[in-house]
C-alpha positions as CSV (number, residue, x, y, z in Angstrom):
1,M,36.0,26.8,9.0
2,K,37.3,24.0,11.1
3,L,40.0,21.6,10.0
4,K,37.7,18.4,10.1
5,Q,35.2,20.4,8.1
6,M,37.7,21.4,5.3
7,I,39.2,17.8,5.3
8,S,35.5,16.3,5.0
9,G,34.7,18.8,2.1
10,A,38.2,17.9,0.3
11,L,37.4,13.9,0.8
12,M,33.9,14.5,-0.6
13,M,35.0,16.6,-3.6
14,G,37.4,13.9,-4.4
15,G,35.0,11.4,-4.5
16,L,35.9,9.7,-1.2
17,S,33.3,8.7,1.3
18,L,33.7,9.3,4.8
19,A,30.7,6.9,5.8
20,T,31.7,4.2,8.3
21,N,31.6,0.5,7.7
22,W,29.4,-1.1,10.2
23,N,29.4,-4.7,10.5
24,A,25.9,-6.3,11.2
25,D,25.6,-8.3,14.3
26,T,23.6,-11.1,12.5
27,A,23.0,-13.3,15.1
28,N,20.9,-10.7,17.0
29,A,19.4,-8.9,14.2
30,K,15.5,-9.3,13.9
31,V,13.8,-9.3,10.5
32,T,10.1,-9.9,11.3
33,F,6.9,-9.7,9.4
34,S,3.1,-9.7,9.7
35,V,0.2,-9.7,7.3
36,S,-3.3,-9.5,8.2
37,G,-6.4,-11.5,6.5
38,P,-9.5,-12.5,7.0
39,F,-8.8,-15.0,9.8
40,G,-6.4,-12.7,11.5
41,T,-2.9,-11.4,11.5
42,V,0.2,-14.2,10.5
43,H,3.3,-12.9,12.3
44,G,6.6,-14.7,11.0
45,S,10.5,-13.9,10.7
46,F,13.5,-14.4,8.9
47,T,17.1,-15.2,9.8
48,G,20.4,-15.4,8.0
49,L,20.9,-11.5,7.2
50,K,24.0,-10.7,5.4
51,A,24.5,-6.9,5.1
52,V,27.2,-4.5,3.9
53,I,26.3,-0.9,5.6
54,K,28.4,2.0,5.1
55,F,26.6,5.0,7.0
56,D,27.6,8.2,8.5
57,E,25.0,10.9,9.3
58,K,27.1,13.7,7.8
59,D,27.9,11.7,4.7
60,L,24.6,10.4,3.3
61,G,25.8,10.7,-0.3
62,G,28.7,8.3,0.8
63,S,26.3,6.1,2.6
64,S,24.7,2.7,1.4
65,V,23.2,-0.7,2.3
66,T,23.2,-3.9,0.3
67,A,21.5,-6.6,2.5
68,S,20.1,-10.4,1.8
69,I,18.4,-12.7,3.4
70,E,17.9,-16.5,3.0
71,A,14.2,-17.1,2.2
72,K,14.2,-20.7,3.2
73,T,14.7,-19.4,6.9
74,V,10.9,-18.1,7.1
75,T,9.3,-19.4,9.9
76,T,5.7,-18.5,11.3
77,G,5.1,-20.9,14.0
78,V,3.2,-23.2,12.0
79,G,5.0,-26.1,10.3
80,L,2.4,-26.9,7.4
81,R,2.4,-22.9,6.6
82,N,6.3,-22.8,6.8
83,H,6.5,-25.8,4.5
84,D,4.3,-24.3,1.8
85,L,5.9,-20.8,2.0
86,R,9.0,-22.6,1.3
87,T,8.2,-25.0,-1.6
88,E,5.2,-23.7,-3.3
89,E,5.7,-21.9,-6.6
90,E,3.1,-19.4,-5.7
91,W,4.6,-18.5,-2.4
92,L,8.5,-18.1,-2.0
93,N,9.7,-21.4,-3.7
94,T,13.0,-21.0,-1.9
95,D,14.9,-23.7,-4.1
96,K,14.3,-21.6,-7.1
97,F,14.6,-18.3,-5.5
98,P,17.2,-18.8,-2.4
99,L,17.6,-15.0,-1.5
100,M,15.6,-11.9,-0.9
101,S,17.9,-8.7,-1.5
102,F,17.9,-5.0,-1.0
103,R,20.2,-2.5,-2.6
104,S,20.0,1.1,-1.7
105,D,20.0,3.8,-4.3
106,K,20.2,6.8,-1.9
107,I,19.8,7.7,1.6
108,E,18.4,10.7,3.0
109,K,17.8,12.7,6.0
110,T,14.0,12.9,7.2
111,D,12.0,14.7,10.1
112,K,11.9,11.4,11.9
113,G,15.3,9.8,11.0
114,Y,16.4,8.8,7.7
115,K,15.2,6.9,4.5
116,A,16.6,4.4,2.3
117,T,15.4,4.2,-1.3
118,G,16.4,1.3,-3.4
119,G,15.4,-1.9,-5.0
120,L,13.7,-5.0,-3.2
121,T,14.3,-8.0,-4.9
122,I,11.7,-11.0,-4.3
123,K,11.4,-14.2,-6.7
124,S,13.3,-12.1,-9.4
125,T,11.1,-9.0,-9.2
126,T,12.8,-5.9,-8.2
127,R,10.5,-3.0,-6.9
128,T,11.6,0.4,-5.5
129,V,10.8,0.7,-1.7
130,Y,11.4,3.4,0.7
131,I,12.4,2.1,4.1
132,P,12.1,4.8,6.8
133,F,14.8,4.1,9.7
134,T,16.5,5.4,12.7
135,F,20.0,5.1,13.8
136,T,21.3,5.2,17.5
137,N,25.1,5.4,17.4
138,K,27.0,4.3,20.6
139,E,30.6,5.2,19.1
140,S,31.8,1.6,18.0
141,T,28.2,0.1,18.1
142,G,24.8,1.3,17.1
143,I,21.4,0.1,16.0
144,F,19.4,0.6,12.7
145,K,15.7,0.1,13.3
146,G,13.2,0.3,10.3
147,Q,9.8,-0.4,9.4
148,F,8.1,-0.5,5.8
149,Q,5.3,-2.2,3.7
150,I,5.2,-3.9,0.6
151,N,2.3,-5.2,-1.3
152,R,3.1,-9.2,-1.8
153,E,1.3,-9.1,-5.3
154,D,3.7,-7.0,-6.6
155,Y,6.5,-9.8,-6.2
156,K,4.2,-12.5,-7.4
157,V,3.9,-14.0,-3.9
158,G,0.6,-15.8,-3.2
159,K,-2.3,-15.3,-5.8
160,D,-4.4,-12.2,-5.8
161,G,-7.2,-12.0,-3.2
162,G,-7.5,-15.2,-1.2
163,S,-7.2,-15.7,2.5
164,V,-4.1,-13.7,3.0
165,G,-3.9,-9.8,3.0
166,S,-2.0,-8.2,0.3
167,V,0.2,-5.7,2.7
168,I,3.2,-7.0,4.5
169,T,4.7,-5.0,7.2
170,I,8.3,-5.6,7.6
171,N,10.1,-4.6,10.7
172,L,13.9,-4.5,10.7
173,E,16.4,-4.2,13.9
174,V,19.8,-4.5,13.0
175,P,22.5,-4.0,15.9
176,V,26.2,-3.1,14.2
177,K,29.6,-2.8,15.3
178,K,32.5,-0.9,13.8
């Protein structure tokens, strides 16, 4: 057995993690969304990502992601829509619910990359989500890319039915460095 594998096994048995701490390049991170409705598709984005990322392809059990984003940073390119999303109780009400957050419970290998399972909290409602993602490692830098969908009604965002579709597709692109 190779020395590195022996040390790795000993550390993991002792409860220590080999997962690398990655620092998110929040200025260049992209968190975008789209939602289709009867009048077309609305695209938008958020800024203000804060994340603690521990990840190693060889230590998925020790890997984790905790992230939050400021809800008030939502932008769709339409001023009135942005205002309503930020201020209206039925939408995000960012004064009352300033953060949206995710905390992983586990990270697993898949045939197309990885999958983070954890709790997504929006407007004080937490639901389990599965975020498939890829990771490109370039030694001291890397990039996480993922896409997943949520039902906005599960988080009490908007009202049932109406002129906005229920399924929101969220895209993540987070550059990182050690």
